[in-house]
N, CA, C and O atoms as CSV, one atom per row, in Angstrom:
chain,resi,resn,atom,element,x,y,z
A,1,MET,N,N,3.055,-21.998,-13.998
A,1,MET,CA,C,4.016,-21.301,-13.054
A,1,MET,C,C,4.842,-20.120,-13.762
A,1,MET,O,O,5.308,-19.192,-13.101
A,2,VAL,N,N,4.973,-20.209,-14.987
A,2,VAL,CA,C,5.570,-19.398,-15.526
A,2,VAL,C,C,5.001,-18.318,-16.111
A,2,VAL,O,O,5.535,-17.222,-15.944
A,3,ASP,N,N,3.690,-18.450,-16.986
A,3,ASP,CA,C,2.738,-17.505,-17.406
A,3,ASP,C,C,2.501,-16.537,-16.204
A,3,ASP,O,O,2.679,-15.331,-16.377
A,4,PRO,N,N,2.115,-17.011,-15.020
A,4,PRO,CA,C,1.661,-15.921,-13.994
A,4,PRO,C,C,3.006,-15.071,-13.524
A,4,PRO,O,O,2.767,-14.018,-12.933
A,5,LEU,N,N,4.115,-15.354,-13.686
A,5,LEU,CA,C,5.122,-14.865,-13.382
A,5,LEU,C,C,5.495,-13.663,-14.691
A,5,LEU,O,O,5.809,-12.497,-14.454
A,6,CYS,N,N,5.395,-14.161,-15.839
A,6,CYS,CA,C,5.387,-13.044,-16.641
A,6,CYS,C,C,4.345,-11.887,-16.754
A,6,CYS,O,O,4.536,-10.757,-17.203
A,7,GLU,N,N,3.092,-12.475,-16.195
A,7,GLU,CA,C,2.021,-11.490,-16.248
A,7,GLU,C,C,2.536,-10.544,-15.093
A,7,GLU,O,O,2.434,-9.330,-15.266
A,8,VAL,N,N,3.138,-11.080,-13.812
A,8,VAL,CA,C,3.379,-9.844,-12.757
A,8,VAL,C,C,4.385,-9.049,-13.429
A,8,VAL,O,O,4.206,-7.832,-13.411
A,9,VAL,N,N,5.549,-9.566,-14.099
A,9,VAL,CA,C,6.533,-8.759,-14.593
A,9,VAL,C,C,6.170,-7.703,-15.555
A,9,VAL,O,O,6.574,-6.541,-15.501
A,10,ARG,N,N,5.436,-8.162,-16.372
A,10,ARG,CA,C,4.649,-7.255,-17.584
A,10,ARG,C,C,4.003,-6.115,-16.860
A,10,ARG,O,O,4.328,-4.957,-17.124
A,11,ALA,N,N,3.132,-6.387,-15.989
A,11,ALA,CA,C,2.276,-5.485,-15.206
A,11,ALA,C,C,3.394,-4.357,-14.431
A,11,ALA,O,O,3.224,-3.146,-14.572
A,12,LYS,N,N,4.442,-4.867,-13.678
A,12,LYS,CA,C,5.185,-3.790,-12.989
A,12,LYS,C,C,5.982,-2.889,-14.211
A,12,LYS,O,O,6.050,-1.669,-14.064
A,13,ILE,N,N,6.504,-3.450,-15.265
A,13,ILE,CA,C,6.998,-2.999,-16.220
A,13,ILE,C,C,5.939,-1.991,-16.815
A,13,ILE,O,O,6.425,-0.894,-17.090
A,14,ALA,N,N,4.963,-2.096,-17.001
A,14,ALA,CA,C,3.693,-1.075,-17.556
A,14,ALA,C,C,3.450,0.103,-16.477
A,14,ALA,O,O,3.368,1.301,-16.748
A,15,LYS,N,N,3.362,-0.422,-15.334
A,15,LYS,CA,C,3.080,0.609,-14.099
A,15,LYS,C,C,4.365,1.409,-13.962
A,15,LYS,O,O,4.059,2.408,-13.310
A,16,TYR,N,N,5.524,1.442,-14.235
A,16,TYR,CA,C,6.504,2.060,-13.831
A,16,TYR,C,C,7.109,2.429,-14.919
A,16,TYR,O,O,8.038,1.826,-15.456
A,17,THR,N,N,6.555,3.527,-15.315
A,17,THR,CA,C,7.079,4.124,-16.900
A,17,THR,C,C,8.270,5.228,-16.904
A,17,THR,O,O,8.702,5.645,-17.978
A,18,ALA,N,N,8.751,5.655,-15.746
A,18,ALA,CA,C,9.872,6.383,-15.588
A,18,ALA,C,C,10.702,6.069,-14.395
A,18,ALA,O,O,10.236,5.590,-13.361
A,19,LYS,N,N,12.182,6.413,-14.618
A,19,LYS,CA,C,12.879,6.360,-13.404
A,19,LYS,C,C,12.694,7.660,-12.484
A,19,LYS,O,O,12.514,8.783,-12.954
A,20,PRO,N,N,12.753,7.408,-11.296
A,20,PRO,CA,C,12.807,8.552,-10.073
A,20,PRO,C,C,14.030,9.365,-10.796
A,20,PRO,O,O,14.955,8.901,-11.463
A,21,ALA,N,N,13.765,10.622,-10.479
A,21,ALA,CA,C,14.747,11.579,-10.581
A,21,ALA,C,C,16.148,11.434,-10.073
A,21,ALA,O,O,16.127,11.221,-8.861
A,22,GLY,N,N,17.489,11.479,-10.625
A,22,GLY,CA,C,18.346,11.268,-9.796
A,22,GLY,C,C,18.735,9.686,-9.642
A,22,GLY,O,O,19.690,9.380,-8.928
A,23,THR,N,N,18.160,8.930,-10.161
A,23,THR,CA,C,18.234,7.287,-10.009
A,23,THR,C,C,19.229,6.794,-10.989
A,23,THR,O,O,19.031,6.744,-12.203
A,24,HIS,N,N,20.235,6.461,-10.423
A,24,HIS,CA,C,21.320,6.007,-11.593
A,24,HIS,C,C,20.986,4.389,-11.894
A,24,HIS,O,O,21.166,3.991,-13.045
A,25,GLU,N,N,20.663,3.763,-11.212
A,25,GLU,CA,C,19.887,2.176,-11.868
A,25,GLU,C,C,18.782,1.857,-11.273
A,25,GLU,O,O,18.750,1.953,-10.046
A,26,TYR,N,N,17.773,1.464,-11.899
A,26,TYR,CA,C,16.586,1.010,-11.379
A,26,TYR,C,C,16.046,-0.355,-11.442
A,26,TYR,O,O,15.763,-0.954,-12.480
A,27,HIS,N,N,15.916,-0.836,-10.130
A,27,HIS,CA,C,15.846,-2.476,-10.200
A,27,HIS,C,C,14.494,-2.763,-9.805
A,27,HIS,O,O,13.850,-2.086,-9.004
A,28,LEU,N,N,14.045,-3.913,-10.467
A,28,LEU,CA,C,12.310,-4.320,-9.905
A,28,LEU,C,C,13.023,-5.586,-8.967
A,28,LEU,O,O,14.143,-6.059,-9.160
A,29,LEU,N,N,12.178,-5.934,-8.047
A,29,LEU,CA,C,12.293,-6.963,-7.180
A,29,LEU,C,C,10.755,-7.581,-7.177
A,29,LEU,O,O,9.877,-6.981,-6.556
A,30,VAL,N,N,10.495,-8.667,-7.813
A,30,VAL,CA,C,9.266,-9.427,-8.060
A,30,VAL,C,C,9.282,-10.597,-6.532
A,30,VAL,O,O,10.126,-11.485,-6.413
A,31,HIS,N,N,8.452,-10.398,-5.757
A,31,HIS,CA,C,8.134,-11.282,-5.015
A,31,HIS,C,C,7.158,-12.364,-5.467
A,31,HIS,O,O,5.977,-12.166,-5.752
A,32,TYR,N,N,7.773,-13.487,-5.495
A,32,TYR,CA,C,7.261,-14.804,-6.116
A,32,TYR,C,C,6.682,-15.696,-5.176
A,32,TYR,O,O,7.165,-16.822,-5.291
A,33,ASP,N,N,5.747,-15.592,-4.211
A,33,ASP,CA,C,5.260,-16.027,-3.247
A,33,ASP,C,C,3.897,-16.524,-2.884
A,33,ASP,O,O,3.609,-17.500,-2.191
A,34,LYS,N,N,3.242,-15.807,-3.385
A,34,LYS,CA,C,1.575,-15.939,-2.727
A,34,LYS,C,C,1.070,-17.455,-3.481
A,34,LYS,O,O,0.603,-18.341,-2.765
A,35,ALA,N,N,1.198,-17.634,-4.832
A,35,ALA,CA,C,0.808,-18.833,-5.060
A,35,ALA,C,C,1.404,-20.249,-4.371
A,35,ALA,O,O,0.839,-21.304,-4.083
A,36,PHE,N,N,2.586,-19.868,-4.256
A,36,PHE,CA,C,3.249,-21.314,-3.666
A,36,PHE,C,C,2.920,-21.790,-2.248
A,36,PHE,O,O,3.149,-22.940,-1.873
A,37,VAL,N,N,2.298,-20.719,-1.386
A,37,VAL,CA,C,1.542,-21.069,-0.257
A,37,VAL,C,C,0.734,-21.800,0.018
A,37,VAL,O,O,0.577,-22.335,1.115
A,38,TYR,N,N,-0.121,-21.977,-1.272
A,38,TYR,CA,C,-1.449,-22.510,-1.580
A,38,TYR,C,C,-1.381,-23.674,-2.589
A,38,TYR,O,O,-2.380,-24.374,-2.758
A,39,ASN,N,N,-0.231,-23.907,-3.271
A,39,ASN,CA,C,0.047,-24.604,-4.118
A,39,ASN,C,C,1.067,-25.871,-3.912
A,39,ASN,O,O,1.887,-25.812,-2.996
A,40,THR,N,N,1.018,-26.888,-4.674
A,40,THR,CA,C,1.913,-27.978,-4.103
A,40,THR,C,C,3.648,-27.429,-4.688
A,40,THR,O,O,3.790,-26.613,-5.599
A,41,PRO,N,N,4.605,-27.961,-4.077
A,41,PRO,CA,C,5.992,-27.344,-4.474
A,41,PRO,C,C,6.023,-27.529,-6.208
A,41,PRO,O,O,5.390,-28.352,-6.871
A,42,VAL,N,N,6.759,-26.715,-6.581
A,42,VAL,CA,C,6.995,-26.674,-8.217
A,42,VAL,C,C,8.257,-27.534,-8.384
A,42,VAL,O,O,8.345,-27.966,-9.533
A,43,HIS,N,N,9.088,-27.843,-7.711
A,43,HIS,CA,C,10.238,-28.728,-8.137
A,43,HIS,C,C,9.632,-30.154,-8.906
A,43,HIS,O,O,8.765,-30.911,-8.468
A,44,GLY,N,N,10.231,-30.229,-9.927
A,44,GLY,CA,C,9.622,-31.389,-10.660
A,44,GLY,C,C,11.351,-31.736,-11.373
A,44,GLY,O,O,12.437,-31.174,-11.234
A,45,ILE,N,N,10.923,-32.831,-12.085
A,45,ILE,CA,C,12.160,-33.546,-12.889
A,45,ILE,C,C,12.715,-32.563,-13.930
A,45,ILE,O,O,12.165,-32.395,-15.018
A,46,ASP,N,N,13.937,-31.861,-13.509
A,46,ASP,CA,C,14.689,-30.665,-14.069
A,46,ASP,C,C,13.660,-29.774,-14.151
A,46,ASP,O,O,13.413,-29.663,-15.351
A,47,PHE,N,N,12.899,-29.051,-13.489
A,47,PHE,CA,C,12.375,-27.858,-13.395
A,47,PHE,C,C,11.905,-27.458,-12.180
A,47,PHE,O,O,11.050,-28.111,-11.581
A,48,GLY,N,N,12.499,-26.194,-11.648
A,48,GLY,CA,C,12.131,-25.713,-10.193
A,48,GLY,C,C,11.964,-24.381,-10.577
A,48,GLY,O,O,11.637,-24.087,-11.727
A,49,TYR,N,N,12.193,-23.426,-9.569
A,49,TYR,CA,C,12.294,-21.877,-9.662
A,49,TYR,C,C,13.313,-21.419,-10.614
A,49,TYR,O,O,12.977,-20.642,-11.508
A,50,ALA,N,N,14.475,-21.808,-10.512
A,50,ALA,CA,C,15.536,-21.346,-11.378
A,50,ALA,C,C,14.985,-21.611,-12.896
A,50,ALA,O,O,15.359,-20.828,-13.768
A,51,GLU,N,N,14.394,-22.339,-13.129
A,51,GLU,CA,C,14.235,-22.883,-14.662
A,51,GLU,C,C,12.809,-22.161,-15.238
A,51,GLU,O,O,12.417,-21.875,-16.369
A,52,ALA,N,N,12.154,-21.996,-13.688
A,52,ALA,CA,C,10.840,-21.007,-14.177
A,52,ALA,C,C,11.349,-19.629,-14.677
A,52,ALA,O,O,10.942,-19.175,-15.746
A,53,VAL,N,N,12.219,-18.981,-13.918
A,53,VAL,CA,C,12.786,-17.781,-13.972
A,53,VAL,C,C,13.605,-17.817,-15.522
A,53,VAL,O,O,13.348,-16.866,-16.260
A,54,GLN,N,N,14.294,-18.566,-15.891
A,54,GLN,CA,C,14.794,-18.707,-17.156
A,54,GLN,C,C,13.794,-18.361,-18.098
A,54,GLN,O,O,13.869,-17.377,-18.834
A,55,ALA,N,N,12.644,-19.354,-18.070
A,55,ALA,CA,C,11.508,-19.430,-19.077
A,55,ALA,C,C,11.040,-17.890,-19.329
A,55,ALA,O,O,11.014,-17.323,-20.422
A,56,ALA,N,N,10.675,-17.341,-18.056
A,56,ALA,CA,C,10.198,-16.123,-17.995
A,56,ALA,C,C,11.103,-15.028,-18.835
A,56,ALA,O,O,10.690,-14.205,-19.652
A,57,ALA,N,N,12.623,-15.285,-18.344
A,57,ALA,CA,C,13.243,-13.944,-18.852
A,57,ALA,C,C,13.505,-14.362,-20.623
A,57,ALA,O,O,13.844,-13.526,-21.461
A,58,ALA,N,N,13.319,-15.458,-20.839
A,58,ALA,CA,C,13.207,-15.847,-22.296
A,58,ALA,C,C,11.995,-15.157,-23.112
A,58,ALA,O,O,12.148,-14.644,-24.220
A,59,ARG,N,N,10.783,-15.214,-22.419
A,59,ARG,CA,C,9.512,-14.506,-22.949
A,59,ARG,C,C,9.551,-13.158,-22.616
A,59,ARG,O,O,8.919,-12.451,-23.401
A,60,ILE,N,N,10.107,-12.568,-21.679
A,60,ILE,CA,C,10.123,-11.128,-21.359
A,60,ILE,C,C,11.295,-10.521,-21.992
A,60,ILE,O,O,11.091,-9.317,-22.149
A,61,GLY,N,N,12.533,-10.918,-22.449
A,61,GLY,CA,C,13.321,-10.531,-23.445
A,61,GLY,C,C,13.842,-9.346,-22.942
A,61,GLY,O,O,14.062,-9.273,-21.733
A,62,SER,N,N,14.130,-8.187,-23.845
A,62,SER,CA,C,14.574,-6.970,-23.330
A,62,SER,C,C,13.938,-6.092,-23.227
A,62,SER,O,O,14.359,-4.936,-23.222
A,63,SER,N,N,12.400,-6.537,-23.087
A,63,SER,CA,C,11.455,-5.100,-22.955
A,63,SER,C,C,11.189,-5.244,-21.652
A,63,SER,O,O,10.393,-6.047,-21.166
A,64,VAL,N,N,11.766,-4.567,-21.161
A,64,VAL,CA,C,11.977,-4.373,-19.612
A,64,VAL,C,C,11.534,-2.917,-19.103
A,64,VAL,O,O,11.366,-2.660,-17.911
A,65,GLY,N,N,11.373,-2.031,-20.106
A,65,GLY,CA,C,10.900,-0.682,-19.564
A,65,GLY,C,C,11.915,0.042,-19.269
A,65,GLY,O,O,12.911,-0.037,-19.988
A,66,VAL,N,N,11.897,1.018,-18.012
A,66,VAL,CA,C,12.802,1.463,-17.413
A,66,VAL,C,C,13.858,0.532,-16.403
A,66,VAL,O,O,14.814,1.074,-15.848
A,67,PHE,N,N,13.652,-0.470,-16.294
A,67,PHE,CA,C,14.355,-1.145,-15.307
A,67,PHE,C,C,15.747,-1.546,-16.039
A,67,PHE,O,O,15.818,-1.865,-17.225
A,68,ASP,N,N,16.818,-1.480,-15.159
A,68,ASP,CA,C,18.268,-1.956,-15.423
A,68,ASP,C,C,18.277,-3.091,-15.377
A,68,ASP,O,O,18.694,-3.779,-16.309
A,69,LYS,N,N,17.694,-3.691,-13.986
A,69,LYS,CA,C,17.912,-5.411,-13.501
A,69,LYS,C,C,16.709,-5.785,-13.194
A,69,LYS,O,O,15.991,-4.854,-12.830
A,70,ILE,N,N,16.218,-6.842,-13.210
A,70,ILE,CA,C,15.085,-7.484,-12.482
A,70,ILE,C,C,15.074,-8.526,-11.727
A,70,ILE,O,O,15.475,-9.518,-12.336
A,71,PHE,N,N,14.767,-8.732,-10.594
A,71,PHE,CA,C,14.902,-10.018,-9.860
A,71,PHE,C,C,13.783,-10.709,-9.412
A,71,PHE,O,O,12.693,-10.164,-9.580
A,72,VAL,N,N,13.827,-11.721,-8.914
A,72,VAL,CA,C,12.572,-12.614,-8.772
A,72,VAL,C,C,12.922,-13.258,-7.251
A,72,VAL,O,O,13.824,-14.091,-7.157
A,73,TYR,N,N,12.280,-12.893,-6.258
A,73,TYR,CA,C,12.548,-13.317,-4.930
A,73,TYR,C,C,11.602,-14.604,-4.327
A,73,TYR,O,O,10.391,-14.466,-4.156
A,74,VAL,N,N,12.166,-15.596,-4.095
A,74,VAL,CA,C,11.403,-16.751,-3.723
A,74,VAL,C,C,11.612,-16.951,-2.039
A,74,VAL,O,O,12.586,-17.464,-1.487
A,75,PRO,N,N,10.572,-16.468,-1.494
A,75,PRO,CA,C,10.733,-16.937,0.033
A,75,PRO,C,C,10.482,-18.073,0.650
A,75,PRO,O,O,10.856,-18.220,1.814
A,76,VAL,N,N,9.761,-19.138,-0.072
A,76,VAL,CA,C,9.487,-20.333,0.384
A,76,VAL,C,C,10.594,-21.404,0.042
A,76,VAL,O,O,10.353,-22.557,0.401
A,77,THR,N,N,11.631,-21.183,-0.528
A,77,THR,CA,C,12.726,-22.144,-0.931
A,77,THR,C,C,13.683,-22.278,0.475
A,77,THR,O,O,13.765,-21.374,1.305
A,78,GLU,N,N,14.337,-23.490,0.570
A,78,GLU,CA,C,15.391,-23.320,1.500
A,78,GLU,C,C,16.277,-22.248,1.474
A,78,GLU,O,O,16.937,-22.077,0.449
A,79,GLY,N,N,16.442,-21.297,2.669
A,79,GLY,CA,C,17.210,-20.489,2.603
A,79,GLY,C,C,16.967,-19.173,1.724
A,79,GLY,O,O,17.893,-18.386,1.527
A,80,GLN,N,N,15.822,-18.989,1.260
A,80,GLN,CA,C,15.245,-17.786,0.456
A,80,GLN,C,C,16.334,-17.605,-0.755
A,80,GLN,O,O,17.534,-17.464,-0.519
A,81,LYS,N,N,15.914,-17.621,-1.771
A,81,LYS,CA,C,16.722,-17.412,-2.798
A,81,LYS,C,C,16.199,-16.112,-3.652
A,81,LYS,O,O,15.003,-15.834,-3.733
A,82,VAL,N,N,17.196,-15.383,-4.254
A,82,VAL,CA,C,16.880,-14.387,-5.202
A,82,VAL,C,C,17.415,-15.030,-6.663
A,82,VAL,O,O,18.470,-15.658,-6.759
A,83,PHE,N,N,16.447,-14.746,-7.844
A,83,PHE,CA,C,17.199,-15.241,-9.078
A,83,PHE,C,C,16.987,-13.810,-9.795
A,83,PHE,O,O,16.093,-12.996,-9.564
A,84,ARG,N,N,18.052,-13.715,-10.735
A,84,ARG,CA,C,17.976,-12.634,-11.890
A,84,ARG,C,C,17.293,-13.084,-13.186
A,84,ARG,O,O,17.717,-13.984,-13.912
A,85,LEU,N,N,16.113,-12.309,-13.408
A,85,LEU,CA,C,15.658,-12.546,-14.442
A,85,LEU,C,C,16.143,-11.622,-15.718
A,85,LEU,O,O,15.996,-12.028,-16.871
A,86,TYR,N,N,16.713,-10.385,-15.420
A,86,TYR,CA,C,17.134,-9.636,-16.539
A,86,TYR,C,C,18.199,-8.717,-15.847
A,86,TYR,O,O,17.926,-8.124,-14.803
A,87,PRO,N,N,19.464,-8.612,-16.482
A,87,PRO,CA,C,19.796,-9.087,-17.670
A,87,PRO,C,C,20.306,-10.619,-17.312
A,87,PRO,O,O,20.918,-10.949,-16.296
A,88,ARG,N,N,19.839,-11.593,-18.564
A,88,ARG,CA,C,20.233,-13.037,-18.092
A,88,ARG,C,C,21.840,-13.171,-18.115
A,88,ARG,O,O,22.377,-14.228,-17.780
């Protein structure tokens, strides 16, 4: 589940190469939902969405292109959650 998240984030970083004019901060919000609709829940022993985002953050590091912050939105958790991927 970490590999697909990294792939999506890296694809978005590659797609957006410049901040829009007049933009002070540029944030990326990744919707992390399609796979969860069709697969079993990811919460296991000591590993869930928060841990997946932490692992992806470690892999992505500071190679975030034009983005000042990156968030991951998970709509299938109770209460819908947003996790910060960058900066950690």
